[in-house]
N, C-alpha and C positions, 0 to 999 in steps of 0.2 A: 572541441573543448569539453573536458570532463566536468560533469555536473556533480556536485557533492553537497551534502548537508554537513556543515562544519560543526554543528553542535548537537546536543541531545534534545529531542523534542520534549517540551513540557506539555503533557497531555492534559487537557481540560476535563471538567466534569462531563458526564455523558451528554451527547448532543440532544437538544430538545425536539426529537421526533420519535414517534412511537411505531410507525409503520415502516417495515422494510421497503415497501413500494415507494416511499418518499425518496429513496436514494437513487432510483433509476439505474441500478447496477446490481451485479451479483456479489459485490463486496460487502463485507460486514461493516457495521458502524465503526468498529475499532480500526479497520483498514482505511476507511474514509477519513477518520480523524487523523491517523498517522500521515496520510497524503497531504491533507490540508495544513497540518502543523509543519510538515517539511517545506511546503511552499512558502508559508509565512516566515519561518525561520531562515529559509534560504534568502529571502529578501532582506530581512532586518540584520542578520548577522553579516552579510556582505556589505550592507550599508555602513555598518560600523567599522569594518576593516577596509573600507574604501575600494571595493572591487565592483566597479560599475557593471561589467559584462556579466558576472555571475549573478548580481542583484537583478539586472534587467531580464535575465532568462526567465524569471518568475512573473513577468508582466504580460498582460494581454496587449494586443496591438492598439487597442483603444484606451490604454492606461491613463489615469488622471490622478493627481495628488493635490489636495487642498489643505491649507492650514488656516485655522481660525483660533486666534488667541489674543491676549492683551499685549499691546506694545510695551516694551521695557520702559519703566519709569512713567507710565501713563495709565489712565483708566480706559483709554481708547482701545477698541477691538480692531484687529486687522484681519483681512481676508486675503490669503495668498494662494493663487492657483499656479502650480509649478509644472512647467513643461519638462519633458524627459531630458532635454539639453541642459536645463537649469539644474536638474537633479544631478546629472553627470558632473557639471561644473562645481556643484557644492561638494562633491566627494573629493575634489582636488584640494580643497581649502579647509576642510573640517578636521578635527582631531581623529586619530586612529584609536579605536578601542579594541584591544585584544579580546578574543573569544572568552577567555577565562574571567574577564572583568565585565562582561555584558550580563545584564539581567533583563531577559525578555520573557514576559509571561503571556502566553497565548490562551485565550478562552474562545472556544467555538460557540457562538450564540445560536446559530440555526443553520440547518442544511435542508434544502428541498430540491430533490432531483439533481440538477446540474448547477445549482447555485448555493453559495454559503456566505455567511456573515460572521466575522471574527473580531474580537476585541484584543488588541495588543497593547500591553503596558510595557514601556521601554524608556530609555533615556541615557544620558551621560552619567556615569557613576559619580556620586557626591556633588553633582552640579544641578541637573534638571531632569525631570521626568515628564513624560507625556503619554497620552493614550491615542492610539490610532484605531479607527473603525475601518475594517477592510472587507470589501465585497469581492468574492471570487466566483469564477465560473469554470466548469469542467468542459474542456474541448479536446476531442481526440485522446481521451484517456489521461489528460493532464489537467490539474488544477492551476489556474492562472489568476493573478491579481488584476481586477478590472479597475478598482478605484480605492483610494485611501483618503480619509478625512481625519485630521488630527487636531488636538488642542493640548496645550501645556498646562501642567499644574501651576498654581500661583507660586511665585518665588517665595522662599522662606525669608522672614525678616531676620536681619543680622543683629 
């Protein structure tokens, strides 16, 4: 299966590390940022076009995804831990969002050696937006997503 980045990376501000030794690599900070962005965008862009296999390519074998947000029409907070099978099932029933209609903003918060933390702002156009905090690790020269925790912005009043 051919792996591809279907969009253009939105590069964040410079990563908050000052020592090249923090990277544990011969790559430049710019190269590392490009790889991390490609992994995060490979995940979220394929989520919106409902391509599970391409999306899951970017996940670590111990991947986890958790949602924390307010329940619709309530002040109660829900906590949802999503298994990979549930995520795959979700892709079969959610709306398709073409790449040109996606707005995915990636900010690399920190990189230390073989770990990184990223903030992703994303959502459905004109409907809802949310933020995902993503933890990645680099294994065998590839950045993989270990975990995601997300929360939605409050709905706008009508």
